[in-house]
C-alpha positions as CSV (number, residue, x, y, z in Angstrom):
1,P,20.5,-168.5,-25.1
2,A,19.7,-170.9,-22.2
3,D,22.5,-173.3,-23.0
4,E,25.1,-170.5,-22.9
5,V,23.7,-169.2,-19.6
6,V,23.9,-172.7,-18.1
7,A,27.4,-173.3,-19.4
8,R,28.7,-170.2,-17.7
9,A,26.9,-170.6,-14.3
10,D,28.2,-172.3,-11.2
11,L,24.7,-172.6,-9.7
12,V,21.7,-173.1,-12.0
13,L,18.2,-172.7,-10.7
14,L,15.4,-174.2,-12.9
15,A,12.0,-172.8,-12.2
16,V,9.8,-174.1,-15.0
17,P,6.5,-176.0,-15.1
18,D,6.7,-179.6,-14.0
19,D,6.1,-181.1,-17.4
20,Q,8.8,-179.0,-19.0
21,L,11.5,-179.8,-16.5
22,G,12.6,-183.2,-17.8
23,P,12.8,-182.1,-21.5
24,L,14.7,-178.9,-20.5
25,V,17.4,-180.9,-18.5
26,A,17.8,-183.5,-21.2
27,G,17.9,-180.8,-23.9
28,L,20.7,-178.9,-22.1
29,A,22.6,-182.2,-21.8
30,D,22.3,-182.7,-25.5
31,T,24.0,-179.3,-26.1
32,G,26.8,-180.2,-23.7
33,A,25.9,-177.2,-21.5
34,W,26.3,-179.2,-18.2
35,R,29.8,-179.5,-16.7
36,P,31.3,-181.3,-13.7
37,G,31.1,-179.5,-10.4
38,Q,28.1,-177.3,-11.2
39,L,25.1,-177.2,-8.9
40,V,21.7,-177.5,-10.4
41,A,18.5,-177.0,-8.3
42,H,14.9,-177.2,-9.4
43,T,11.9,-175.9,-7.6
44,S,9.3,-178.5,-8.7
45,G,7.3,-180.1,-6.0
46,A,6.4,-183.1,-8.1
47,H,9.9,-184.1,-9.1
48,G,12.9,-185.2,-7.1
49,L,16.4,-186.0,-8.3
50,A,15.5,-188.5,-11.1
51,V,14.5,-185.7,-13.5
52,L,18.0,-184.2,-13.1
53,A,19.7,-187.5,-14.1
54,P,21.0,-186.2,-17.5
55,A,22.8,-183.4,-15.7
56,A,24.1,-185.7,-13.0
57,R,25.6,-188.0,-15.6
58,A,27.7,-185.0,-16.7
59,G,29.1,-184.5,-13.2
60,V,26.6,-181.9,-12.0
61,R,25.5,-182.0,-8.3
62,P,21.7,-182.1,-8.3
63,L,19.3,-180.6,-5.7
64,A,15.5,-180.6,-5.5
65,L,14.4,-177.6,-3.4
66,H,10.7,-176.9,-3.4
67,P,9.3,-173.9,-1.4
68,A,6.0,-174.9,0.1
69,M,4.5,-171.5,-0.6
70,T,2.2,-169.9,-3.2
71,F,3.7,-167.1,-5.3
72,T,1.9,-164.5,-7.3
73,G,4.8,-162.8,-9.2
74,T,4.7,-159.7,-7.1
75,A,7.2,-158.1,-4.6
76,A,5.3,-159.7,-1.7
77,D,6.7,-163.1,-2.8
78,L,10.2,-162.2,-1.4
79,D,8.7,-161.5,2.1
80,R,6.9,-164.9,2.0
81,L,10.2,-166.8,1.7
82,A,11.0,-166.0,5.3
83,G,9.9,-169.0,7.4
84,T,8.8,-171.0,4.4
85,S,9.4,-174.8,4.5
86,F,11.4,-176.2,1.5
87,G,10.9,-179.8,0.5
88,V,14.5,-181.0,0.1
89,T,15.5,-184.1,-1.8
90,V,19.3,-184.5,-2.2
91,G,22.0,-187.1,-1.9
92,D,24.0,-187.3,1.4
93,A,26.9,-185.4,0.0
94,E,24.8,-182.5,-1.1
95,R,22.6,-182.3,2.0
96,P,24.6,-179.7,4.0
97,L,24.9,-177.5,1.0
98,A,21.2,-177.7,0.1
99,E,20.2,-177.0,3.7
100,A,22.6,-174.0,3.8
101,L,21.0,-172.6,0.6
102,V,17.5,-172.9,2.0
103,R,18.5,-171.2,5.2
104,R,20.2,-168.4,3.3
105,L,16.8,-167.7,1.7
106,G,15.2,-167.6,5.1
107,G,13.6,-170.9,4.7
108,S,13.4,-174.1,6.7
109,P,14.6,-177.4,5.1
110,V,12.3,-180.4,5.3
111,A,13.7,-183.8,4.1
112,V,11.5,-185.5,1.5
113,A,12.5,-189.0,0.2
114,E,12.7,-189.4,-3.6
115,A,9.9,-192.0,-3.7
116,A,7.7,-189.8,-1.5
117,R,8.0,-186.7,-3.7
118,P,4.7,-187.2,-5.7
119,L,2.7,-187.8,-2.5
120,Y,4.3,-184.8,-0.8
121,H,3.3,-182.6,-3.8
122,A,-0.2,-184.1,-3.9
123,A,-0.7,-183.1,-0.3
124,L,0.3,-179.5,-0.9
125,V,-2.0,-179.3,-3.9
126,V,-4.9,-180.6,-1.8
127,G,-4.1,-178.1,0.9
128,A,-3.3,-175.0,-1.1
129,N,-4.6,-175.2,-4.6
130,H,-7.9,-176.9,-3.7
131,L,-8.3,-174.4,-0.8
132,V,-8.4,-171.5,-3.3
133,T,-11.1,-173.4,-5.3
134,L,-13.1,-174.0,-2.1
135,V,-13.0,-170.4,-1.0
136,N,-14.0,-169.2,-4.4
137,E,-16.8,-171.7,-4.5
138,A,-18.1,-170.6,-1.1
139,T,-17.8,-167.0,-2.2
140,Y,-19.9,-167.7,-5.3
141,L,-22.6,-169.5,-3.4
142,L,-22.9,-166.7,-0.8
143,R,-23.3,-164.2,-3.6
144,R,-26.1,-166.4,-5.0
145,A,-27.6,-166.3,-1.5
146,G,-27.6,-162.5,-1.7
147,V,-24.6,-161.8,0.5
148,G,-23.0,-158.6,-0.8
149,E,-19.6,-159.0,0.8
150,P,-18.8,-162.7,1.1
151,G,-15.2,-162.0,2.2
152,R,-16.4,-160.4,5.4
153,V,-18.4,-163.5,6.3
154,L,-15.9,-166.1,5.2
155,G,-12.7,-164.4,6.5
156,P,-13.0,-165.0,10.3
157,L,-14.8,-168.3,9.8
158,L,-12.1,-169.8,7.5
159,Q,-9.2,-168.5,9.6
160,A,-10.7,-170.1,12.7
161,A,-11.3,-173.3,10.9
162,L,-7.7,-173.4,9.6
163,D,-6.2,-172.6,13.0
164,N,-8.4,-175.2,14.7
165,A,-7.5,-177.9,12.0
166,L,-3.8,-177.3,12.3
167,A,-3.9,-177.4,16.1
168,S,-6.4,-180.2,16.6
169,G,-6.7,-182.3,13.4
170,D,-10.0,-184.1,13.0
171,A,-11.1,-183.0,16.5
172,A,-11.7,-179.6,14.8
173,L,-14.5,-181.0,12.6
174,T,-17.8,-179.3,13.0
175,G,-20.9,-178.9,10.9
176,P,-23.8,-181.2,9.8
177,V,-21.7,-184.0,8.4
178,S,-19.7,-184.4,11.7
179,R,-23.0,-184.4,13.6
180,G,-24.7,-186.9,11.3
181,D,-27.4,-184.4,10.3
182,A,-28.5,-186.3,7.2
183,G,-31.6,-184.1,6.8
184,T,-29.5,-180.9,6.6
185,V,-27.1,-182.4,4.1
186,A,-30.0,-183.7,2.0
187,G,-31.5,-180.2,2.0
188,H,-28.2,-178.7,0.9
189,L,-28.0,-181.1,-2.0
190,R,-31.6,-180.3,-3.1
191,T,-30.9,-176.6,-3.0
192,L,-27.6,-176.9,-4.9
193,A,-29.3,-179.1,-7.5
194,E,-31.8,-176.4,-8.1
195,Q,-29.7,-173.3,-7.9
196,A,-26.1,-174.4,-8.6
197,P,-26.2,-177.9,-10.0
198,D,-22.5,-178.1,-10.9
199,A,-21.6,-177.6,-7.2
200,V,-23.3,-180.9,-6.3
201,P,-20.5,-183.3,-7.1
202,G,-17.9,-181.3,-5.2
203,Y,-20.1,-180.9,-2.2
204,A,-21.0,-184.6,-2.1
205,A,-17.4,-185.7,-2.6
206,L,-16.2,-183.5,0.2
207,A,-19.1,-184.6,2.5
208,R,-18.1,-188.3,1.9
209,L,-14.5,-187.5,2.7
210,T,-15.5,-185.6,5.8
211,A,-17.8,-188.4,6.9
212,G,-15.0,-190.9,6.6
213,R,-12.6,-188.8,8.6
214,A,-15.3,-188.2,11.3
215,L,-16.0,-191.9,11.6
216,A,-12.3,-192.8,11.9
217,A,-11.8,-190.1,14.5
218,G,-14.8,-191.2,16.5
219,R,-16.6,-187.9,15.9
220,L,-19.4,-189.7,14.2
221,S,-20.9,-193.1,15.2
222,P,-21.7,-195.8,12.7
223,A,-25.4,-195.4,13.7
224,Q,-25.3,-191.6,12.9
225,A,-23.3,-192.2,9.7
226,G,-25.8,-194.7,8.2
227,P,-28.5,-192.2,7.2
228,L,-25.9,-189.7,6.1
229,L,-24.1,-192.1,3.8
230,D,-27.5,-193.2,2.4
231,V,-28.1,-189.6,1.3
232,L,-24.7,-189.3,-0.2
233,G,-24.7,-192.7,-1.7
234,A,-27.8,-191.9,-3.8
235,L,-25.7,-189.4,-5.8
236,P,-23.5,-190.0,-8.8
237,T,-19.9,-190.7,-7.7
238,E,-18.5,-188.9,-10.8
239,P,-19.1,-185.3,-11.8
240,P,-20.6,-184.7,-15.2
241,A,-18.2,-184.3,-18.1
242,A,-17.3,-180.7,-18.6
243,G,-17.2,-178.9,-21.9
244,P,-14.5,-176.4,-23.1
245,A,-13.8,-173.9,-20.3
246,P,-14.9,-170.3,-21.2
247,A,-12.7,-167.3,-20.8
248,T,-12.6,-166.1,-17.2
249,G,-11.7,-162.8,-15.7
250,P,-13.2,-160.1,-13.4
251,G,-16.9,-160.4,-13.3
252,R,-17.0,-163.6,-15.3
253,D,-18.0,-166.9,-13.8
254,P,-15.8,-169.9,-14.5
255,H,-18.8,-172.2,-14.7
256,P,-20.7,-172.0,-18.0
257,T,-24.0,-173.3,-16.5
258,R,-23.8,-170.7,-13.7
259,A,-23.1,-167.9,-16.2
260,R,-26.3,-168.8,-18.1
261,A,-28.3,-169.0,-14.8
262,D,-27.0,-165.6,-13.7
263,A,-27.9,-164.1,-17.1
């Protein structure tokens, strides 16, 4: 049982979904499983030390150690730990120990303040989780355009875009939005509305975000941005309400409207 495992351990690693972490720590405290001098570390990106307060009140030394890496549950995950940054939130007394643990795993500690933990995690979600969605969305649209192997088209392009963005920031922006090509963007929106309508809100939202960054970076002048923002401003700002998600899997499209169109 979990409470017996925790009671016997000197170092406890909690790797559970974010919403389950608080109840788990509190429940273990209710059973008296925590004891003074133990170390407890969690791997949640969204939480810092506050979620470990019930354990800390029992004399446990709390650590928040979040690996900024995506894991798939396969043997490849171990290799990915090498060089991975860990978001570390700890008290001053525990900092040397936390950093030593991270380095023993082959990682690199990055200090994250308690109050900044939600923003830190949101940034990683935007960068990693949303990237997967973007890649799969682009793959889907290329297949609709008749491209048989979308990965061969996207792989070099996306790798170059990622490398350029990490090296140059907003100076790496390219494409019709950064050029102020309102006609091209309007054409994209018309095509998506006809052939993949539930892709329109996402395209428009990202185009607005790109336009704002291009303006702020001086890549796009206000005069160029005006017609572009007029095109984007004519669209609904909120995506339509979605119904229950259908089952997904190999060969199944996660968008019900698209599945009907394909059929």
